[in-house]
N, C-alpha and C positions, 0 to 999 in steps of 0.2 A: 503493498500499499504506499510505495513511494509517490512523491511529486513528481511530475514529468512536464512535457511539453503542453500536454492536453489537460493537466489535473493539477490543482492547487487547493491545499488544506488552510482552513484558517480556524483559530480559537474561537474567536467571536466577531462580530461587526466590525469593522472600523472601515474609514474611508478611503483606505489603501485599494480595496479589494475592487474600485470603480478603476483603476489603471487597469487593472487584469479583464474588466471587462471590455475596455477599449481593445487591450491587447488581443483578445480571444478573437473580438469581432473583426479584426483588423487582419488575421492571421488564418486558422483552419478552425478555429472555434475550440470549446473546451468546457470544464467543469470546474465550479467552485463549490468546496463544501466546506460548510463552517460546522464547528464543533469538534475538531480534530485539531490537537495541540502541534507543537513544531516538533515533538517526538514522535509523533505518528500515533498517537494515542488518543482514542476516542473518549473523549469527557463529556459530549453534549452540550445542548443547550439549554439554560434555566427558564428560558422563554422563548421557545422556537416561533411560537406565532408573531409577536412582536418583533423579532429579527427577522422573519420572513417579511413583514410589513416594510421594514427599514429596505430590505433587499429589492423589492419591487419599485419603493419609492426612487430609490437609487438608479436603478434601469431607467425608470421614464424620465427621470428630471435631471442626471447627472452626466450623461453620454447623447452626442449628437456624430450624425442624424440619429433618429429614432431606432432603439434597437427591441422595443417590446415584443415585435411580430416574431423576433427571432432568437428572443430569451425566454426561458421558463423558470420560474421559484418553485420550489415544491420542499415539503418538509415530510422526513421520511426517519426512522429508527435504526439504531445500529447496537444490537443486543441491549434493547429497552432504553438508549441513551437517543434523545433527540437529535437531529441533524436538518439543518437547511442545506438546500442542494440548489445552486443555479447553473441551468443549461444553457451554455451561449453557443450559437450557430454562426460560423462565418457569415459575414453580410453583406448584401451587394450594392452598398452605397459608400465604399470606402472612399476616403478615409474618415475613421470615427475618431472622436476627439473628446478631450474633457470641457464640457460645456463651461465650464469658470474659465478656462485657457483660452478657448475659442479657436479656431481653424488655424493652428499654427504647429510648427514644429514640435515645440515644447509640449504639446495637448496632445499627442498622437502616439501610441505606445503599440508596440508588437511583441510577439512571444518570440524569444530565443532561449532555449532552453528551458529551466523552469524559473525563469523571470521573466516580469514585463518591464521593458527598456523603452525609452524615448527613441524615436527614429533621428536618424541626422536630417539636416535640410535637403541633401541629396535624394534620400531615398523617401522623402516627404513630397518633393516635387514630383518623384516619378509615381507615387500612388496619386496624385492629382493628377496625372497626365493617362493614367490607367484606371480611372473611376469606375469605368464600365465593367466590372469585375466579373460578377455573375449575377445574372436577372433572377428576383426574388421567384419567380414561378419553377425554376430549376432547384430551388433548395430542397433539403429533406424535410419534410413537413414533421412538426412533434404529435400530431395525429395520425395513429397508423391502422388502427382500427376500423378501415373504411370498406362502405358498399359501393357500388355503381350500377343500381338498378336504373335509375333513369337515364342516365348517360346510356346505357347498355340497350333501351327503348329507343333512344335519338339514332343509335347505329344500324339497329334493327329496321328501323324505318327508311334509312337509304339501302338498305339491303347489304348492309355491312356487319362485321362481325368485331365483338371487342374481345380480345383475349390476353392472356399474361406476356404474348411475344409481340403483339402490338402496342400494349400499354408501354412496353420501355420504350419502342421506338417513337411512339406518340411523345415521350417524356413524362408520362404519368407515375412512373416508377424508376428507380436506377436500382437495379440488382433486385432484392430482397425488400426495399423500401420504398414507400411512396413520397413524392415530390409535394411541394406546396401546390402544384397543378392539378396532381391528382386528388389533395383535398378538397380544392376549387371546384371540382367537377365530380366529387363524392356526393353522396345523399346524407354524410353527415355536416357538410360545410354550414358554417353558424353566422359569416359575416352577412347581413339581410340586404334586401331590397325593399326600402319602405314606398309607399303608393298612396296618395289620396285623393279624391276627388271633392272641391270645393264650390259652393254655391256661386261666389263671384272671385274676381280679382285680388280682393282683399283679405283674402282668406279669414272671412268674417265666421264662416259656419263650415264644418262638413257634411257633406253628403255621405262619402263612405271612405274606410281606410282601411290598409292592411299591411303586414309585415310578411316579407317571404323569405323564408331560410332554405337549406337544403340543396342540392346541384344548382350551379350558377345556371345552366340551362333550363331546370324546370323554373328558377325566378324569373327569365325571360320570357317564357311562356304564359305565366301567372301574372306578370305586368301587362304584357299583350291582351289577355283575356280580360283584364280588369279595364284598362282603356277602352277596349270594346264597347263595354256595357256602356260609357259615356261619349262614344263618339256619334253623335246623332245622325242620322240619315235625313237628307231632303230631296225633293224632285227637282229637276230643272229641265228646260225646253232647249233642246238641242236641234235645229232643224226642226223637222215636224214630228219629232218623237220626244216623249219626255224619258228623262233618266236619273236611277236614283244614285245619288253621288252621298258619301262620308263628309263629315264638316272637317276631319284631319286625313290627310291621306295615310293609308294602311302602311305604303311605302315607306313614308317619310317616319312613321312612328317605329315600326321595324329597324330601320337602318339607325334611329338614334339610339334606341336600346341596346342594340348591337354594340353600336359605337361606344357606349358608356361600358359595357361589360368586356368588352378589349381592350380599352385603353384605360380602364381602372387600374389606380395603383393598390395592389392586393396587401400590401406591407402596412397601410393605413388601417387603423381599427375603425372604421367609418362605413358608412351606408351609400349604396345607389338612393337618390331621392327622387322621386317623381311625382309632379303635381297637375292636376287635370284642372283645371279653369272653364268657364263657359266658351270664352274665345281664345284658348292658347293653352300649350302643355308645355310644361318646364322639367327638363332631367339633368339632373346634377350629378356627376360622378367624382370619386376622391380621386386626389391626385389632380396638378395642371400637367400643363403639356412639358413635353422632355426637354423642348429645343423651342427657341423663342419663336416661333412661325406666327406670321400675319394672318389676320382673318381670310385675306385675298388666296393667299398660299393655300390655306386649308381647303377652301371653296375649289382649288384648283387638282386638288387630291393630293398634296404635299402632306406627308405623316412620317412620324418615326414612332414604330410600334415599340409600346415597354413591355407587352404579353405576346412573343412572336409564336411561341408554342400553342397557345392559346386559341390565336387568331388562326391558325393552320387547322385547327381542329375543328373552328367553327366553317371554315372552308371547305374541308371536307365535308360537315353535315348541311352544305349549302343556307347555310343561316347567314352567310355574309358571302358578298361578291369578292372580287381580287381586291388585295389591300390597297387602302387609301381612296377607294371609292364611294364611302358612307357619304361623306359630308357633300362631296358634289352632287350625290344623287339626292340627297333631302332639299339642297338647294335649286337642283333642277326641275324638282316637282312643283317650284313656285313661279317657273317661269311663264311669263304674261302676267303675273299676279303684282298687284299693288304692295302686296303683304310680304315681306321676306322674314326668313328663319333667323335669330341671332345668337351671337356665341359670346360667352362672358369666360374668361381665363384669369387664374390667381394661381399662388403658390401652390394652393393645397386643393384647386376644384376646378372643374371643366364643365361648363353651363350653356345647353342649347335649349332656345325657346323654339317652339313650332307654333305661329299664330293657325287660325282656324283657315283652310285654305278656301272654303264655298262660304258664299253670304259676302264675300269681297268683291264680287265681280266688276270687271274695269268699267263696266257701262255707267254703272252709279257713280264713279269717281268722274267717269267724262261728264256725267250730265251736270256733277258740281262745279267743275272747271270750266264749262263751256260760258264764254264770253265774259268770265270772272277776271278781274283784277288782281291786287295783292286782297289776302285774307290770313284771318287767324287761326291757329290752330281751334281755338274755342267754337269757332263758327263752323269750320267741318265738322267737328265732334257734335254738334247740336245739330245740324242739317242732316247729317247720314247717320243720325243716330246711336253713334259709337260711343265706348268707354275711351278713358283719355289714353291708355295703355294702347287700343287698337289703334287710335289715329295718329299716335307717336310712331307706331311702327308703320304705318301707310306711308306717312309724310316721309319718313325715312328713305322707304322703297323708292318711292316718286323721284326724291333728290338722287340716289343713286342713278336711277335709268335717266335721267335728264329730263323728267317730265316737268318738274317745277324746279326754282331756285329759292334758297334763304335770302332773305332782306333784313337786314339789322341785325342785332343782337339781344341776348338776354330776355328779359322781360316783355321787348320791344319788338322780337322778332316776328316777321310776318313772311307770308309765301305769296309767289306768284307763278303762273303758268311759264314755262319755257317755250314749249312747243306743243302743239296737239297731240292727243293720245291718235 
């Protein structure tokens, strides 16, 4: 029971173990066991529960980037003496560092032999250059007692089989162990998709809400079924025929949900959030863009896959088209309409808003603009019977395609037609 490059013993909790958390995360992972003294004797902990709480807090607060999804704290016993065990997996967001030191060489530790040592400046710079070490989906999952009933049914629906051999080729498992991708696709996956339908855009009252767990493909199907219940059908006249159309394009909804699933940062302990309003749907996935693409680049199909192996499985199951086509397909479904989807990105989330496609026919807007000079947002809102958010979306779309121009700024802003529709 000697210390080695992947095992460290401590008699009790001290702040020094945080350096080991960083070092193990930056190398090949390891285990810290509290309750064993420097003579390798099991002495146990007088308050193992309190010690475990301190360890959990240290994992969450003292190390950056976040290692909570790759580190597990448990309480165990050896000969009736309580121990706290911290299992640390190698991370995919290197270099990890002490939060109080910041992202500098003196805050970055690696494991060499039985010691956790700070890196040299040269090695630190090399770690920064090699930051894309290992994708989260390829790491070994903490949860290994997994079943794949739902995933297997999706394979069978495409006349495919799911076997031990192709599970490895699909990166669902490595040898005898399941990966994080395997966990994400398993029946036991517990990070959820939360969905709600609201009476109005102000979220003043729920119509319905639910939270789905289990295989991420099951969550996708359940979300689509939920939205379908509130995607109203109306009739429009096209030529001499009446045609039933959905208020929101089912293609756009499916692509937006699939995009959230494929690009979500699964290392974050957050949920996909879907909100259904009378005139728009918003879909927010945890994790911002991996690279600072502009909205124009995204609509052209430029993308950087965070979960390449997950995307490959969705592609095989015909749940997505070729990589990078999702956002262009969503925007393409709004061609010829004054309303357009909007995208908001931040460091920790990606949100796409789908305005209702039907009920916003161009002829209504053309009638409003015909023979008109300058006008205000509130005038359009009142005359067309729209909400503020709908009107803003329409105005932004008309500006983008050159139909109108903005005049003035701030509260005095107005708009005027630029060319006939």
